[in-house]
MIFILUM-572588 format. One record per residue (C-alpha): residue number from 1; residue in one letter; x, y, z. Coordinates in Angstrom, 3 decimals, always signed. Each point is the difference from the previous one (the first is absolute). Example, Ala and Ser with C-alpha at 12.3 -4.5 7.8 and 13.67 -1.06 7.14 Angstrom:
nr; rest; u; v; w
1; A; +12.300; -4.500; +7.800
2; S; +1.370; +3.440; -0.660
***
This chain:
nr; rest; u; v; w
1; M; -0.067; +0.163; +0.005
2; H; +1.151; +3.223; -0.993
3; E; +1.020; +1.992; +3.020
4; T; -1.788; +3.116; +0.426
5; L; +0.781; +3.402; +1.996
6; G; -2.827; -0.427; +2.405
7; N; +0.510; -3.489; +0.581
8; R; +3.873; +0.241; +0.845
9; I; -0.815; +3.095; +2.498
10; R; -2.873; -2.310; +1.612
11; A; +1.986; -3.136; +0.298
12; A; +2.951; +2.212; +1.932
13; R; -2.449; +1.834; +2.181
14; E; -1.522; -3.215; +1.056
15; A; +3.404; -1.695; +0.597
16; K; +0.880; +2.758; +2.166
17; G; -3.352; -0.442; +2.003
18; L; -1.271; +3.478; -0.956
19; S; -3.435; +0.920; -0.606
20; L; -1.041; +2.507; -2.623
21; R; -0.575; +2.711; +2.175
22; D; +3.229; -0.808; +1.782
23; L; +1.802; +0.447; -3.154
24; A; -1.883; +3.058; -1.091
25; R; +1.008; +1.474; +3.090
26; R; +3.473; -0.874; -0.412
27; V; +0.446; +1.312; -3.367
28; Q; -2.157; +2.970; +0.329
29; L; -2.445; -1.111; -2.444
30; D; -3.846; -0.062; +0.137
31; Y; -1.207; -3.303; +0.945
32; G; -2.936; -0.150; -2.863
33; Y; +3.231; +1.171; -2.775
34; L; +1.979; -2.886; +1.496
35; S; -2.886; -2.370; -0.219
36; K; -0.199; +1.112; -3.901
37; I; +3.739; -0.304; -0.413
38; E; -0.302; -3.780; +1.221
39; N; -2.892; -0.503; -2.249
40; G; +1.484; +1.234; -2.996
41; A; -2.571; +3.131; -0.414
42; V; +2.311; +2.575; +0.025
43; S; +3.673; +0.443; -0.985
44; P; +2.089; +1.770; +2.866
45; S; +2.481; +2.622; -0.197
46; A; +3.852; -0.862; +0.004
47; E; -0.001; +1.917; +3.561
48; A; -2.858; -2.314; +1.130
49; L; +2.051; -3.248; -1.281
50; S; +2.983; +1.311; +1.753
51; A; -1.373; +0.094; +3.288
52; L; -1.635; -3.328; -0.380
53; A; +3.258; -1.584; -0.808
54; E; +1.743; +1.676; +3.069
55; V; -2.640; -1.325; +2.307
56; L; -0.327; -3.364; -1.656
57; E; +3.606; -0.316; -0.505
58; L; -0.412; -0.655; -3.709
59; D; +2.049; +0.829; -2.859
60; E; -0.974; +3.448; -0.866
61; I; +0.782; -0.616; -3.752
62; E; -2.000; -3.066; -0.143
63; L; -3.069; +2.172; +1.221
64; L; +0.598; +2.563; -2.639
65; L; +0.179; -2.845; -2.662
66; L; -3.190; -1.780; +1.081
67; G; -1.706; +3.520; +0.169
68; D; +1.146; +1.375; -3.259
69; R; +2.209; +2.931; +1.657
70; V; +3.207; -0.577; -1.394
71; P; +0.894; +3.014; -2.462
72; A; +0.194; -1.309; -3.602
73; P; +3.642; +0.655; -0.448
74; L; +0.708; -2.009; +3.279
75; D; -2.077; -3.000; -1.140
76; P; +2.219; -2.352; -1.788
77; L; +2.599; +0.702; +2.956
78; A; -2.685; -0.684; +2.858
79; R; -0.891; -3.375; -1.977
80; S; +3.380; -1.326; -0.211
81; E; +1.173; -1.911; +3.256
82; E; +3.509; +0.665; -0.795
83; A; -0.487; +3.761; -0.389
84; L; -1.968; +0.327; +3.101
85; D; +3.089; -1.910; +1.921
86; F; +1.905; +2.275; -1.295
87; F; -1.559; +3.279; +1.021
88; K; -1.046; -1.612; +3.365
89; R; +3.843; -0.186; +0.568
90; A; +0.718; +2.977; -1.288
91; A; -2.569; +1.678; +2.368
92; A; +1.983; -1.043; +2.683
93; I; +3.195; +2.364; -0.792
94; R; -0.015; +2.938; +1.902
95; E; +3.713; +1.080; -0.395
96; P; +0.742; +2.601; -3.498
97; A; +3.409; -2.013; +0.033
98; E; -2.128; -3.184; -0.589
99; W; -2.039; +1.681; -2.600
100; R; +3.219; +0.924; -1.875
101; E; +1.549; -3.238; +0.332
102; L; -3.175; -1.716; -1.453
103; S; -0.466; +2.649; -2.780
104; R; +3.702; -0.573; -1.113
105; F; -0.364; -3.902; +0.110
106; L; -3.385; +0.431; -2.447
107; E; +2.193; +2.330; -2.263
108; E; +2.418; -2.106; -0.142
109; R; -2.349; -3.131; -0.580
110; L; -1.890; +1.783; -2.659
111; R; +2.721; +1.302; -1.860
112; P; +0.200; -1.120; -3.667
113; R; +3.093; -2.554; -0.448
114; Q; +2.204; +0.185; -2.632
***
């Protein structure tokens, strides 16, 4: 069966033992609106998906994909497990020197061979 956004959120909510009202309160969404998300009646904003991902400890990109909220230019990257893995690792980089080192590596790797 094809997984839907609503089914994914409901399953995660139930696995955490949260009622619909509890989750709505935690993510600061209206109870009725959250019910409509779970039932596939509305398409939530990226901000709502981000809040749900945080509280339910789900992958935010997965929810954005299921909710069709990934910007078109990033869609091919978001659907590639390898690209996602790379970006998740890159997101952990905090130091400018590490970014420069990664950039140099990529430049060298992508330089045309002669």
